N, C-alpha and C positions, 0 to 999 in steps of 0.2 A: 437519100432520105426524102420523104414527102410529108408535108404538114399543111394545114390551112393558113395559120398565122405564125410567121417566124418573128420572135420578139428578141431584139438586140438589147441586152442589159438586164441584169438580175437585181437591180436595186428595187426599192418599193414600187416604183412606177411599173416596171416590167413584170414583177411578181403579182401585183394587184391586177393588172390587165390579164395576165394568165389565169388568175383565179376567177375573175368575172367571166371569162370566156369558157373556162372549164365547167362552171355551173350551168352555162347555156349549152354544153355539149359540143363546143367548138375546139378542135384539136390545136395545140400550140407546141412549139419547141422554143426554149429560151437559150440564147447563147451569151456567155459571159467571158470576158478576156481575163478576169482575175479568178483567184481561187475562192471557194466558199468561205474559208476562214478570213481571207482579206476583206471580203464584202461585209462580213459580220463585225470586223474590227474597226470599221469606219465610224467615228463618233460624230453624230449629227444632232441637231436640236430636235425637239419633239413637242411642240405645242399644236395639238390637233383641233381643228375646227369641229363644231358639232356635226356638220355634214360629213366630214371625213370619218368620224366615229360611227355615224349611222351607216356609212358605206361599208366599213370594216365589219360591222355587225351583220350586214346583209350577206357578206361572203363567208360568215361562220368562223371568223378568226378573232372575235372580240372578247372572248372569255378572259384571257390573261390581261388584256387591256383594262377591263372593268375591275379586275381583282387588284391590279397594281397601279393603274393610272390615277393621277391626282386631278380631280375635277375642280376647276377654278371658276368661281362665279363673278370674278372681277379682276381688275388690274390696277396698279398704282402708278401715277406719274409724279415725279418730283422735279421741281424747278428751283435751282439755287436754294435748296433746303426746304421749300414749301411742298408738302405732299397732298395728293388728292386721290381718293379711290373712286374708280368707275365701276358701279355694280351692274354687271351685265344682266343678272337675273331680274333685278328691279326695272332696269331700263327697257329690255327687250325680251326677257324670259329665255335667254340662251346662255350657254356655257362653253368653255374650252376644256380640254383635258391634256395634262402634261404626261407624255408617254414617249420615251425615246424612239427616234427613227430606227435605231439598231434593233429595238424590240419589235417594232412593226415588221421590219425585214425578217427577223427570226421567225415570227409567227406565220408569215406568209410562206417562208421557205419550208417550215415544218408541215404546213398544210399541203404544199405541192409535193414534197417528198412522200407524205402519207398517201397521196393519190397515185404515186408511182409514175408521175409525169416526167418527161425528159427535160433536164437542164444540163447543158454542156458547159462546164467550167474550164478555165484556162484554154479557151479557144483563141488561137493566134491567127494573125493575118486575116481577120474577118473582112470580107468585101461584099458589097451589094451590087446586084446585076439585074438589068432588064426590068427595073421597077416602073419604067414608063410604059411597059407593055403588059399583057395579061398573064404572063408566066414569069414572075420574078424569081430570082435565085439568090441564095446566100452561100458564099464559099468561105471555108475556114480551114485551118490546119490544127490538128490535134495529135500530139505525140509524134510529130514529124510526118503525118499522113494527111493529105488534102482530102476534104470532104465537101459535099454540096447538098444543100437543102432546097428542094423545089417547093414553092408555096404559092398561095393566092395573094397574100398581103405581107408586108414587112412593117413592124412597129418599131420605130427607133426610140428606145428608152434608155440610151446609153450615155446620157449626161452631156455636159457642155463640151468636153474634149473627145467625144465619141466619134465613131466612124459614120454614123447615120447622116447627121447634118453635113459632114464633110463630103459625103458622096453626092450631094445635090449639086448640079451645075451652078456655078456662081451667078450666071445671068438669070437664074430662075428664083433666086433668093434675095430678100432684102432684110438687112439687120439694123437694129436700133440699139444703141449702147450708151451708157453713162458709167464711167469709172470714177469712183469717189477717192479723194486724196487721203484716205485713212482706212484703217482696218480695225477689227475687234481682237484684242488680246484676251483670250479666254483661259480660265483654269478650272479644272474639275477637282473637287476636294471631298473626302469622306468625312464631312461634318454636316450637321443639320442646317437647313437653309435659314437665312436670317428672318424670313417672313413666310407666311402661308401662301402668298401670291407673288407674282412677278412685280418688281419695282424697276421702272424705267426712269433714269435720272439724267437731267440736263444740268451741266455745270460749265462755268466759263473755262475750266480746264479740259472739258470734254465730256462725252457721254459715258454712262455706266449702266450696267444691268445686273440686277440680282435675280437669279433664276435657280432652278433645281432640277434634279432627275428623280429624286425619291425623298422620303422623309429623312433620310440619313446621308444623302449625297447632293452636294450643291454645285452650281455652275455660275461663275461670275465673269463679267466682261468689263473691260475699259477700252475706250477709244484711244488708238495710238496712230501716229503718222505711218503712212505706207512704207516708209523707209526703215522703220524699226525692225529689229530682229528679236526672236524669242530669247536668245542667249543674253540679251541686254537686260532682261527683266528677271531679277530674283523673285522668289515668293514674297520676301519682305517688302521689296519695292512695290510689288503689285498690291499687297494689302494696304500699304500706306497710301497709295494713290486712290484706291477704291474708297477708303474712308474719307478722303478729302472731297470726293464728288457726291456722296450721298448725304442725307440729312443726319443730324446728330444722333437721333434715336437709333437709326439703322447702323451707324458707325459704332455706337456703343454695344449693340447686340450682336455684331458679327462674331461668329465662332470660326477662327482661322485654323489653318493646319497646312501640312505639306501638300503640294499639288501632286495629283496622280496623272495629270495630263495637262499640257500647256501648249497653246498654239495661237497663231495669228491668222485670222480669216480676212482676206481682202473683201471689199464691198463693191458690187457693181449691179447695175440694172441692164438687162439684155432681153431683147425679143427678136425672134426670127419670124418672118412672114413670107409666104404662107406656110402652112404646116402639113399640107398634102401635096405629094408629087407623084401623080399616077397611083401606084399601089404601095407607095411608101408614106408613112405618117410619122410625124415627130410628136413626142410627148415628154413632159417633165423637163428636166434640165437641158435636154437636147433642144428644146424649143424656147426656153426662157430662163433667166436668172433674176432673182430679186434680192435686195439686201435683206439680211435677217431681221431687221428692225420690226417688220410687220408680221413675222412668223407665218409666211405664206408659201415657202418653197415646197415642202412636202404636200401641203394642202392643194396647191395648184396642180401638182403632179397627179394627185388623186382625182381631182375634177377633170383633168385632161383624159385620163384613161377610162373614167366612168362614161364620158361622152363617146370616146372611141369604141369602147365595148358595146355600148348601145347601138352605135352605127353599124358595127360588124354583125351584131346579132340580128339587126333588121335586114342586113344584106343576105345573110344565110337563111333566115326564117321566112322572109317575105320576097326575096329576090329583088329588093328595092335598093337602089344606090343613093336615095335621097339623103340618108344619114351620112354616108361617107363623103358625098359631094358637099355637104354643109358643115363637115367637121371643123375645118380650119376657121371659118367665120364664127362658128358657135363658140369655140374655146377661146379664140383671140379676144372676143368681147369681154369675157371674164378675166382673162390674163391681164389685159390693159387696166382694168379696174383694180386688180390686185397690185399691179406695178405702180399705179397712181398712189394707192394707200401706203405702200412700202416706201416710195419716194417721199411722201408727205411726212410719215413718221420719222424718216431719216433726217429730213430737212429741219424739223422743229426740235429734235433731240440732240443733234450733234453740233459741234463747233466746226466751222469751215475756215480755212486760211484767209478767205477774203471777207469774212463777216465783220462788218463795222458796227459801231454802237447802235445805229438805226436798225440793222438786221437783228441784233440781240433783243431790242425792244419789240420787234415784230414777233420773234419767237416767244417772248414773254406774254405778248398779247394773245397769241394762239392758246397758250396754256390757260390764261385767265378766262378766255372765251369758253374753252372746253369745260372748265369747272363751274361756270356760271350759267351755261345754256343747256337746258335739257335736250333740245334738238341736236346740238353739237355732240353732246355726250352719247345720244342714241346713234348718231352717225358713226362715231368712233366704235361703239359697241357692235353695231351691225357689221362693219368691215372687219373688225378684229376677230369676231366669232365666225365670220365667213358668210359671203354672199351665197344665195341659192345656187346649187349645182346646175 
């Protein structure tokens, strides 16, 4: 098989890249080691920056997003029971949209299927070859038969544990990582959300987040030690702990019910550098991980592939390598700014094992500064709703 761009991974990063290149008339093949149903079964957060929404609109897959997505004009912070709302619309005239990552993936899958483009699911033993040269290849096994794809470029969009970054020689790659000593215990429940917008809460017992997926489905989180197991947390224990960490009004208004999904997500910050290795490019979670506090994971993946698509379109349209040569530096600049914001949000909203009374006072001072300074509130709003692509 021969294609121009072989895309490894059929998550939102790989599918969005394929869609952007399709619109430009550039042929792609997507390889995915899991089944289509498995990919669609992964439950992920979905707070979309305004730039991500605009990008999805440009690719023609925004209709369902606008019909079902929840536009939020602000967000609330709560510190030991004191709440403050940051109004994005008033501060910087921008918004975010709550729309699940699963739905973004589904919309992009349906668009690709509707175009009759090739996506190979359950591809086993995927391996990348000769990407330091001008004729890279991808080999895989499907139904016991080995296949090979010859291509011009390989886009590694296969996540943190994927084969793409693992294929890069260790001496060519530098990684930066911070692993946090806690995770988020999250539950999904078919009950109306407690508020119209997200509530981020800091409490001496730990962080909590009140979020949603739709007007009738809510998502709630509490910070737990990394050593905790889901089996240790009954629904009742979760609801009792959430009530302790939010303000009184939120606790009184919570509509509880049996969880339909419950899991613990570890938190880490991770960046790989560089992101181009000859004719192999890394994008999305293959290139970086952010703690979910800043709602940046999916949005960073979108900005990565927007830049990569632009570079590849320039290469094929103008025979210029300027875009692909500059891809790594361009996206890393935005990645590190998002890493900074996600780290900052995590540091002020969570309790750390080594936080002393002085540290808690600093966290409180951050909260008080944010709600008293228009400049600080604008900075929060600018980063939360998304820096320019």
